[in-house]
C-alpha positions in Angstrom: -48.4 -8.3 15.8 -45.3 -10.3 15.1 -44.0 -9.5 18.6 -47.2 -10.6 20.1 -47.2 -13.9 18.2 -43.6 -14.6 19.4 -44.7 -14.1 23.0 -47.6 -16.4 22.5 -45.3 -19.0 21.0 -42.9 -18.8 23.9 -45.8 -19.4 26.3 -46.9 -22.4 24.2 -43.4 -23.8 24.4 -43.4 -23.4 28.2 -46.8 -25.2 28.4 -45.5 -28.0 26.3 -42.4 -28.4 28.4 -44.5 -28.9 31.5 -46.7 -31.5 29.8 -44.2 -34.3 30.5 -41.5 -36.3 28.7 -43.8 -37.2 25.8 -43.1 -33.7 24.3 -39.3 -33.9 24.6 -38.8 -32.5 21.1 -41.1 -30.6 18.9 -41.6 -28.8 15.6 -43.8 -25.8 14.7 -46.0 -26.2 11.7 -44.7 -23.5 9.3 -48.0 -22.9 7.6 -49.2 -20.4 10.2 -45.8 -19.4 11.7 -45.8 -15.6 11.8 -42.1 -15.5 12.5 -40.9 -17.7 9.6 -38.5 -15.7 7.5 -37.7 -13.3 10.4 -34.3 -11.8 11.0 -33.2 -14.5 13.3 -29.5 -15.3 13.2 -30.0 -18.9 14.0 -29.5 -21.7 11.5 -33.0 -22.5 10.2 -32.0 -26.1 9.5 -31.2 -26.8 13.2 -33.9 -28.1 15.5 -34.5 -26.0 18.5 -34.0 -27.6 21.9 -36.7 -28.0 24.4 -34.4 -26.5 27.0 -31.0 -25.0 27.3 -28.2 -27.6 26.8 -26.2 -26.0 29.5 -28.8 -27.1 32.1 -28.3 -30.8 31.4 -25.6 -32.5 33.5 -23.5 -35.0 31.6 -22.6 -36.9 34.8 -26.2 -37.6 35.9 -27.1 -41.1 34.7 -30.7 -41.3 33.5 -32.8 -43.3 31.0 -35.1 -40.3 30.5 -33.4 -38.4 27.7 -36.0 -35.6 27.6 -34.3 -32.2 27.9 -34.9 -30.4 31.1 -36.8 -27.2 31.5 -34.4 -24.2 31.3 -33.8 -22.6 34.7 -33.6 -19.1 33.1 -36.7 -18.2 31.0 -34.6 -15.9 28.8 -32.7 -18.9 27.5 -35.8 -20.3 26.0 -36.8 -17.2 24.1 -34.4 -17.5 21.1 -35.8 -21.0 20.5 -39.0 -19.4 19.2 -37.3 -18.1 16.1 -35.5 -21.4 15.4 -38.2 -24.0 15.9 -37.8 -26.9 13.5 -40.0 -27.3 10.4 -41.7 -30.5 9.7 -38.9 -31.4 7.3 -36.3 -31.0 10.1 -38.3 -32.8 12.7 -37.8 -36.3 11.2 -34.9 -37.2 13.4 -32.1 -36.3 11.0 -31.3 -33.0 12.6 -30.7 -31.2 9.3 -32.8 -29.7 6.5 -32.3 -29.5 2.8 -29.2 -27.3 2.4 -30.4 -26.0 -0.9 -33.7 -24.7 0.6 -33.8 -20.9 0.7 -35.1 -19.2 3.8 -38.4 -17.4 3.4 -38.3 -13.6 3.1 -40.4 -11.4 5.4 -42.6 -10.5 2.5 -43.3 -14.2 1.9 -44.2 -14.7 5.5 -46.4 -11.6 5.7 -49.7 -13.2 4.7 -49.5 -15.7 7.5 -49.7 -12.9 10.1 -53.2 -12.2 9.0 -54.4 -15.7 9.6 -56.7 -16.3 12.5 -55.7 -20.0 12.9 -53.5 -20.7 15.9 -49.9 -22.1 15.4 -49.8 -25.9 15.4 -47.5 -27.7 17.8 -46.4 -31.0 16.5 -44.7 -33.4 18.9 -41.7 -35.4 17.9 -40.5 -38.0 20.4 -37.3 -38.9 18.6 -35.1 -35.7 18.6 -32.7 -35.2 21.5 -30.6 -32.2 22.7 -27.5 -33.0 24.5 -24.9 -31.1 26.7 -22.0 -31.7 24.2 -20.1 -28.5 25.1 -20.1 -29.3 28.8 -19.1 -32.9 28.1 -16.1 -31.8 26.0 -15.0 -29.3 28.6 -15.2 -32.0 31.3 -13.5 -34.7 29.4 -11.0 -32.9 27.2 -8.1 -34.3 29.3 -9.6 -37.6 30.1 -11.8 -39.6 27.7 -11.1 -37.3 24.8 -7.4 -36.7 25.4 -6.6 -38.7 22.2 -8.4 -36.1 20.0 -7.3 -32.8 18.6 -7.7 -29.8 20.9 -8.7 -27.5 18.1 -11.3 -30.0 17.0 -12.7 -30.1 20.5 -12.9 -26.4 20.8 -14.6 -26.0 17.4 -17.0 -28.8 18.2 -18.0 -27.2 21.5 -18.8 -24.0 19.8 -20.7 -25.8 17.1 -23.0 -27.6 19.5 -23.5 -24.4 21.6 -24.7 -22.6 18.5 -27.3 -25.3 17.9 -28.4 -25.7 21.5 -27.1 -29.2 21.7 -29.1 -30.5 18.7 -27.6 -33.8 17.6 -26.4 -35.0 14.3 -25.9 -38.7 14.9 -28.2 -40.0 17.6 -31.8 -39.7 18.6 -34.1 -41.5 21.1 -33.9 -44.6 18.9 -30.1 -44.8 18.8 -28.0 -44.2 15.8 -29.6 -42.1 13.0 -29.3 -43.0 9.3 -26.8 -40.2 9.0 -24.6 -41.8 11.7 -24.7 -45.2 9.9 -23.7 -43.4 6.6 -20.8 -41.7 8.4 -19.7 -44.9 10.1 -19.5 -46.6 6.7 -17.0 -43.9 5.5 -14.9 -44.3 8.6 -14.8 -48.1 8.3 -13.8 -47.8 4.6 -10.9 -45.5 5.3 -8.4 -48.2 4.2 -9.8 -47.9 0.6 -8.5 -44.3 0.5 -5.0 -45.0 1.8 -5.9 -44.2 5.4 -6.3 -46.6 8.3 -9.8 -47.5 9.5 -8.3 -48.7 12.8 -7.3 -45.0 13.5 -11.0 -44.1 13.9 -12.8 -45.3 17.0 -16.4 -46.2 16.3 -18.3 -45.9 19.5 -20.6 -48.6 20.6 -24.2 -47.7 21.6 -26.0 -50.1 23.8 -29.7 -49.8 24.7 -31.0 -50.3 28.2 -33.2 -53.4 29.0 -36.3 -51.3 28.2 -34.9 -50.2 24.8 -34.1 -46.7 25.9 -30.7 -45.0 25.9 -29.1 -43.0 28.7 -28.2 -39.3 28.3 -24.6 -40.1 29.2 -24.2 -42.7 26.5 -25.9 -40.6 23.8 -23.7 -37.6 24.7 -20.5 -39.7 24.6 -21.4 -41.3 21.2 -22.5 -38.0 19.6 -19.3 -36.3 20.6 -17.0 -39.2 19.6 -18.5 -39.6 16.2 -18.2 -35.9 15.4 -14.5 -35.9 16.5 -13.7 -39.0 14.5 -15.3 -37.4 11.4 -13.2 -34.3 11.9 -10.1 -36.5 12.3 -10.9 -38.2 9.0 -11.2 -34.8 7.3 -7.8 -33.8 8.6 -6.1 -37.1 7.6 -7.7 -36.9 4.1 -5.9 -33.5 3.7 -2.5 -34.8 4.9 -2.9 -34.3 8.6 -1.1 -37.5 9.6 2.2 -35.7 8.8 1.0 -32.1 9.3 4.5 -30.5 8.9 6.8 -32.6 6.7 9.5 -29.9 6.7 10.0 -30.1 10.5 9.0 -33.8 11.0 10.9 -35.4 8.1 13.4 -32.8 7.0 13.7 -29.4 5.5 14.3 -30.7 2.0 10.6 -31.7 2.1 9.4 -28.2 2.0 5.6 -28.9 1.9 2.8 -28.4 4.3 -0.7 -29.8 3.9 -3.5 -27.3 3.5 -5.8 -28.4 6.4 -9.4 -27.2 6.6 -10.5 -25.2 9.6 -12.3 -27.6 12.1 -15.4 -25.4 12.3 -15.7 -25.4 8.5 -15.5 -29.2 8.5 -18.2 -29.7 11.0 -20.4 -27.0 9.5 -20.1 -28.5 6.0 -20.6 -32.1 7.4 -23.8 -31.0 9.1 -25.1 -29.5 5.9 -24.1 -32.3 3.6 -27.0 -34.6 2.6 -24.6 -37.5 2.2 -22.1 -37.5 5.0 -19.8 -40.3 3.6 -19.7 -38.6 0.2 -18.6 -35.3 1.8 -15.8 -37.0 3.7 -14.4 -38.9 0.7 -14.6 -35.7 -1.4 -11.9 -34.3 0.9 -9.3 -36.6 -0.6 -7.0 -35.2 -3.4 -8.9 -34.8 -6.7 -5.7 -35.2 -8.8 -5.9 -37.8 -11.5 -2.7 -39.4 -10.3 -4.1 -39.8 -6.8 -7.2 -41.5 -8.3 -5.0 -43.9 -10.4 -2.8 -44.8 -7.4 -5.9 -45.5 -5.3 -7.2 -47.8 -8.1 -3.9 -49.7 -8.1 -4.1 -50.0 -4.3 -7.5 -51.5 -4.4 -6.5 -53.8 -7.3 -3.4 -54.9 -5.4 -5.4 -55.9 -2.4 -8.1 -57.6 -4.4 -5.7 -59.5 -6.7 -4.9 -63.1 -5.9 -2.1 -63.4 -8.4 1.5 -63.3 -7.2 3.8 -60.7 -8.6 6.4 -63.4 -9.2 4.4 -64.6 -12.1 5.5 -61.7 -14.2 9.0 -61.4 -13.0 11.7 -62.1 -15.5 14.3 -64.6 -14.1 18.0 -64.1 -14.4 19.6 -65.5 -17.5 21.9 -64.8 -20.5 21.5 -61.7 -22.6 19.1 -62.2 -25.4 19.1 -60.6 -28.8 16.4 -60.3 -31.6 16.0 -63.5 -33.5 16.5 -65.7 -30.5 13.8 -67.8 -28.7 13.4 -68.2 -24.9 10.6 -68.7 -22.4 11.6 -65.3 -20.9 10.5 -63.6 -24.1 6.9 -64.7 -23.5 7.0 -63.0 -20.0 8.6 -60.0 -21.6 5.8 -59.7 -24.1 3.2 -59.7 -21.2 5.2 -57.0 -19.4 5.5 -54.7 -22.5 2.2 -55.7 -23.9 3.5 -56.7 -27.3 1.7 -59.5 -29.2 3.8 -62.1 -31.1 4.1 -61.9 -34.9 2.8 -65.0 -36.8 6.1 -65.7 -38.5 9.8 -65.3 -38.0 12.1 -63.2 -40.2 12.8 -66.2 -42.4 9.1 -66.9 -42.9 8.8 -69.9 -40.6 6.1 -70.0 -37.9 6.8 -68.1 -34.7 5.3 -68.2 -31.2 5.3 -65.9 -28.2 8.8 -67.1 -27.2 10.4 -65.7 -30.3 12.2 -62.3 -30.0 11.0 -60.3 -33.1 11.6 -56.8 -34.3 8.4 -55.3 -32.9 9.3 -56.5 -29.4 12.9 -55.3 -29.9 11.6 -51.7 -30.6 9.5 -51.9 -27.5 12.5 -53.0 -25.4 14.5 -50.1 -26.8 11.7 -47.6 -26.0 11.4 -48.9 -22.5 15.1 -48.6 -21.9 15.2 -45.1 -23.1 12.3 -44.2 -20.8 14.3 -45.6 -17.9 17.6 -44.2 -18.7 19.1 -47.6 -19.6 21.5 -47.9 -22.5 19.0 -48.3 -25.3 20.3 -51.4 -27.0 18.0 -54.1 -28.4 19.4 -56.8 -26.1 17.5 -58.2 -23.1 20.1 -57.5 -20.4 20.4 -57.8 -16.7 19.7 -54.1 -16.3 16.5 -54.5 -18.2 15.4 -57.4 -16.0 16.2 -55.5 -12.8 14.2 -52.5 -14.0 11.2 -54.6 -15.1 11.2 -56.7 -11.9 11.5 -53.6 -9.7 8.5 -52.0 -11.4 6.6 -55.2 -10.7 7.5 -55.1 -7.0 4.7 -52.7 -6.0 3.8 -52.7 -2.3 0.9 -51.2 -0.5 3.3 -49.1 1.5 4.9 -47.6 -1.6 1.5 -46.7 -3.1 0.2 -45.3 0.2 3.3 -43.2 0.7 2.9 -41.7 -2.8 -0.8 -41.1 -2.2 0.2 -39.3 1.0 2.5 -36.9 -0.9 -0.5 -36.0 -3.1 -2.3 -34.8 0.0 0.5 -32.2 0.5 0.3 -30.9 -3.1 -1.6 -27.7 -4.0 -5.2 -28.5 -4.8 -4.9 -26.5 -8.0 -1.7 -27.2 -9.9 -2.5 -24.7 -12.5 -3.8 -24.9 -16.1 -0.3 -24.6 -17.4 2.6 -25.8 -15.2 6.0 -27.4 -15.0 6.3 -30.6 -12.8 9.8 -31.9 -11.9 9.9 -35.4 -10.5 13.3 -36.0 -8.8 13.2 -39.8 -8.5 12.4 -40.1 -12.2 15.0 -37.5 -13.2 12.5 -35.8 -15.5 10.4 -32.8 -15.8 7.1 -32.3 -17.8 5.2 -29.3 -19.1 1.5 -29.8 -18.6 -1.2 -27.8 -20.4 -4.8 -28.4 -19.4 -4.0 -31.8 -18.0 -2.0 -33.0 -21.0 1.8 -33.4 -21.1 3.1 -31.3 -24.0 6.8 -31.6 -23.3 9.1 -33.7 -21.2 12.9 -34.0 -20.8 15.6 -35.4 -18.6 17.2 -33.6 -15.7 20.2 -33.9 -13.4 19.2 -33.3 -9.7 21.1 -32.7 -6.5 23.3 -35.3 -4.9 21.9 -37.2 -1.8 24.1 -34.9 0.4 23.1 -31.8 -1.5 19.5 -32.6 -2.4 17.1 -30.8 -4.7 14.4 -29.6 -2.3 10.8 -30.6 -2.8 8.5 -27.5 -3.0 6.2 -25.5 -5.3 6.8 -21.9 -6.5 6.1 -19.7 -9.5 8.5 -19.2 -12.5 8.8 -15.5 -13.1 11.9 -15.0 -15.2 13.8 -16.7 -18.0 17.4 -15.5 -18.2 19.3 -16.0 -21.5 23.1 -15.9 -21.5 23.1 -15.9 -17.7 26.0 -15.4 -15.4 26.4 -17.8 -12.5 26.2 -16.3 -9.1 28.2 -18.6 -6.7 26.0 -19.5 -3.7 27.3 -19.0 -0.2 27.7 -22.7 0.5 30.2 -23.0 -2.4 31.9 -19.8 -1.5 32.6 -21.1 1.9 33.1 -24.8 1.1 35.1 -24.6 -2.2 36.6 -21.1 -2.4 37.4 -19.8 1.0 40.0 -22.5 2.0 42.1 -21.7 -1.1 41.8 -17.9 -0.6 42.9 -18.3 3.1 45.8 -20.3 1.9 47.1 -17.5 -0.3 45.9 -18.9 -3.7 43.5 -17.4 -6.2 40.9 -20.1 -7.0 38.6 -17.4 -8.5 41.0 -16.5 -11.3 41.7 -20.1 -12.2 37.9 -20.8 -12.6 37.1 -17.5 -14.4 35.2 -16.1 -11.5 34.9 -12.4 -10.6 34.5 -11.0 -7.1 32.6 -7.7 -6.4 32.0 -5.7 -3.2 29.3 -3.1 -3.3 29.2 -3.3 -7.1 33.0 -2.8 -7.6 35.4 -5.5 -8.7 38.1 -6.4 -6.2 41.4 -8.2 -6.3 41.2 -11.2 -4.0 44.8 -10.7 -3.0 44.0 -7.4 -1.4 41.5 -9.0 1.0 42.4 -10.6 4.4 40.1 -13.6 4.0 40.9 -14.8 7.6 39.0 -11.8 8.9 36.5 -11.2 6.2 33.1 -12.9 5.6 33.2 -14.1 2.0 29.4 -14.1 2.0 29.5 -10.3 1.8 31.1 -10.5 -1.6 29.2 -11.2 -4.9 31.2 -13.8 -6.7 30.1 -14.8 -10.2 31.1 -16.5 -13.4 30.4 -14.3 -16.5 28.4 -15.7 -19.4 30.3 -17.7 -21.9 30.9 -21.2 -23.3 32.2 -22.6 -20.0 29.6 -21.0 -17.8 28.2 -23.4 -15.2 24.7 -22.4 -16.1 25.1 -22.8 -19.9 22.9 -20.5 -22.1 19.7 -20.2 -20.2 18.2 -20.5 -16.7 14.6 -20.5 -15.4 14.0 -18.6 -12.1 11.2 -19.4 -9.7 12.3 -17.5 -6.6 12.5 -19.6 -3.4 14.3 -19.8 -0.1 16.4 -22.7 -1.3 18.0 -20.6 -4.1 17.6 -23.4 -6.6 16.4 -23.3 -10.2 16.3 -25.0 -13.6 19.2 -24.3 -15.9 21.4 -25.5 -18.8 24.8 -27.1 -18.3 27.9 -27.5 -20.4 28.3 -31.0 -19.1 26.0 -33.1 -21.2 27.3 -36.6 -20.6 25.6 -37.1 -17.2 22.2 -37.1 -18.9 23.0 -40.6 -20.2 23.4 -42.0 -16.6 20.4 -44.0 -15.3 20.7 -42.3 -11.9 21.4 -38.6 -12.4 21.9 -37.2 -8.9 25.1 -35.1 -9.4 24.4 -31.4 -8.8 24.6 -29.1 -5.8 20.8 -28.9 -5.6 19.7 -27.1 -8.8 18.2 -29.0 -11.6 20.1 -29.2 -14.9 18.0 -29.5 -18.0 18.8 -31.4 -21.2 17.9 -29.3 -24.2 16.9 -26.3 -22.2 16.5 -24.1 -25.3 13.5 -26.2 -26.2 11.9 -25.4 -22.9 12.7 -21.7 -23.4 11.0 -21.9 -26.8 7.9 -23.4 -25.3 7.6 -20.9 -22.4 8.4 -17.8 -24.4 6.1 -18.7 -27.2 3.2 -19.1 -24.8 4.0 -16.0 -22.7 5.3 -13.6 -25.4 4.3 -15.2 -28.7 8.0 -15.4 -29.8 8.9 -17.9 -32.4 11.8 -20.3 -32.2 14.0 -18.2 -34.4 13.8 -15.2 -32.1 14.7 -17.2 -29.0 17.6 -18.9 -30.7 18.9 -15.5 -31.9 18.9 -14.2 -28.3 20.7 -17.3 -27.2 23.3 -16.9 -29.9 23.8 -13.1 -30.0 22.7 -11.8 -26.6 22.5 -9.5 -24.9 24.2 -11.1 -21.9 22.3 -11.6 -18.6 19.1 -11.0 -20.5 16.4 -11.2 -17.9 13.0 -11.8 -19.5 10.1 -11.3 -17.1 7.1 -13.5 -17.8 3.8 -11.7 -18.2 2.0 -14.8 -16.9 4.1 -16.6 -14.2 4.1 -20.4 -14.4 3.7 -22.7 -11.4 6.6 -25.0 -10.9 6.1 -28.1 -8.7 9.3 -30.0 -7.7 8.0 -33.4 -6.6 9.2 -36.7 -5.2 7.0 -39.5 -6.5 8.5 -43.0 -6.6 5.3 -44.5 -8.1 3.5 -43.1 -11.1 0.6 -44.7 -13.0 1.0 -44.0 -16.7 -1.7 -43.6 -19.3 -1.6 -47.3 -20.1 -2.5 -48.1 -16.5 1.0 -49.4 -15.6 2.7 -48.4 -12.4 6.1 -47.0 -13.0 8.4 -47.1 -10.0 11.6 -45.3 -9.2 14.4 -45.6 -6.7 14.1 -43.8 -3.4 17.2 -41.8 -4.1 16.9 -39.4 -1.1 15.1 -41.7 1.3 11.9 -39.6 1.5 9.6 -42.5 0.7 11.1 -44.5 3.6 10.7 -41.5 5.9 7.0 -41.2 4.9 6.4 -44.9 5.5 8.0 -44.7 8.9 5.9 -41.7 9.9 2.7 -43.3 8.7 3.6 -46.4 10.8 4.2 -44.2 13.8 7.9 -45.0 14.0 9.0 -41.4 14.4 12.1 -42.3 16.4 13.5 -44.3 13.5 13.4 -41.4 11.0 16.7 -39.8 10.0 15.7 -36.3 9.0 16.8 -34.9 5.6 17.8 -31.3 6.7 19.5 -28.8 4.5 23.0 -28.3 5.8 24.0 -24.8 6.7 27.6 -23.7 6.8 29.5 -20.5 7.8 33.1 -19.4 7.6 33.5 -20.3 11.3 33.0 -23.9 10.4 36.3 -24.0 8.4 39.4 -25.0 10.4 42.4 -22.7 10.1 44.2 -25.4 8.1 41.3 -26.0 5.7 38.9 -29.0 5.7 41.7 -31.6 5.8 40.4 -35.0 6.8 37.9 -33.9 9.5 35.1 -35.6 7.6 33.1 -32.4 7.7 33.6 -32.1 3.9 31.6 -35.3 3.4 28.5 -33.4 4.2 28.9 -31.4 1.1 30.4 -34.0 -1.2 34.0 -32.7 -1.5 34.9 -35.8 -3.5 33.6 -36.8 -6.9 31.6 -39.9 -7.4 31.0 -42.1 -10.5 27.6 -43.3 -11.7 27.7 -46.2 -9.2 28.4 -44.0 -6.2 32.1 -44.9 -5.9 34.4 -42.2 -4.7 36.9 -40.8 -7.3 40.2 -39.3 -6.5 39.8 -35.7 -5.6 41.6 -33.7 -8.3 41.5 -30.3 -6.6 39.2 -27.4 -7.1 39.6 -27.4 -10.9 38.6 -31.0 -11.1 35.6 -30.2 -8.8 34.3 -27.6 -11.1 34.9 -29.7 -14.2 33.5 -33.0 -13.0 30.8 -32.2 -10.6 29.9 -28.6 -11.2 29.6 -28.8 -14.9 26.5 -26.8 -14.1 25.5 -25.9 -10.5 
């Protein structure tokens, strides 16, 4: 019975197609449709074409947009199972995505009805040869679009027989206008609306639209929507590691093009779907709000800049104090210390404490004086540009969508790390990061092990750069620094090795645990290809420097035992006393595997919106922000990549490094806190001053 009704329906469709252009699109009344709920594999929400899309020629100008009759009758047969319902025949080209398809049992009563199926004409729907158009114009009109997008789009329209999303016989649909509004508002999300080409659709003198124009517009809008989806996920810089430098070890998680167009077609609100593809992180939302506010604001940033002037101490009065109050959000006390009336220009104790707290947060000597360093820091944080905000928003597009319920976030420009639990910061502390020529890489991994009383395994770069020249010269730098060399698990005497013919990388060289160990008393391992980690250090003084880029790439932690307490209490339930006993009494090289590994995100954010809504800015110590800005501006040829330097024994001259300038790549010299070169005091001075912890 069902088969017979399907045959009847196909015949009805054929009669309708011969009736003329007035029946260009149609829908079947589902009330008496005996095949509703059948085992058809077609999308029930897609209107069926009046003819095969492959039979329409995209290069044949016409004002009659009615689909042609298929040349092969078999091509029309599947349409019987996918005829649009009245809900999908309104010109939108999509049905309610929440609607469940009818089951065969639900459709069964209709088969017993004697009423014939009703054919309802709909003159607005159109079916276009999109796949053919893409194939013909992929290297011409569509050459500026992504090849994967074009391929996915061609398959998508083939699967729906050319049924359109954005146009009908009346021009743009409501969905198209909704989509266009999202493309035109791309600037509000840190993208560029100018990057998306909105096609123009002009009617003929009689008000009709040509098949060629509708096909071109439908295709272009779909491709621009897919481009927006990719950009929202970070597709403007799809491979930061290769495009900007290997120290930026991130890669955006792009959505498959076919998934994008499928989801877009099913979404009731096209604009809302596209904007939902932007990062959902709270910090991204805050940065976007600041971007919108910056563009909308008519005030000049200079109004809140503190001018140069003499140092000011509590108890003094100055017009600068009034500006300082606004910056630190501290209201004036009604009276001075002596009881006399005060105003906003008087530097009182409450403001002094706020000054001290701000300095501590920025790594400035925390005196109560208003100094030049304080002015520079406050004025720098007030110099917030669109480019800085957008560059930081772009970095959030590269971050994992799920940071974890409990994670560690290290922010290199800020020289701090934070432990975050359920969105709340529960611990933070200062770090020392890699020097600009030995950067701490930017990446995400998982902490799996805490090592108490660790030994320091010398990395290959330092074996080659710092140790091998001395060994080749007949000295024993290992013994002087308390290092041990092993080969195949056995200790060896460096004097018994011909280092001019031996690859030092084949030897395990390490520093045993102890008071002078470069890693201090604890390290935190999150295995990664860069061989970096968080660890203690015996050199504590560098934590007081405002710019703390001194290490060989690993991140040294101030008060690391507190971090170990926190992690091991959560993972093992250990109390502080147990952890401190292990630190004090051993055993040595005590590797504690975490039952619940913790995500670690090493980041590079130079702008951060705090809980008070203030934008905190940090220096671009590695130049990554500048690289991102240049990339987003399309100035790829101006980018100086930040690539990790690789070195091998063959790179070392027979007479050592000498003055060949190669050593500058690895920072052979020591530098003070202002970046000025110190006199090289030899290997011992290197370990003492710079190493102090790897």
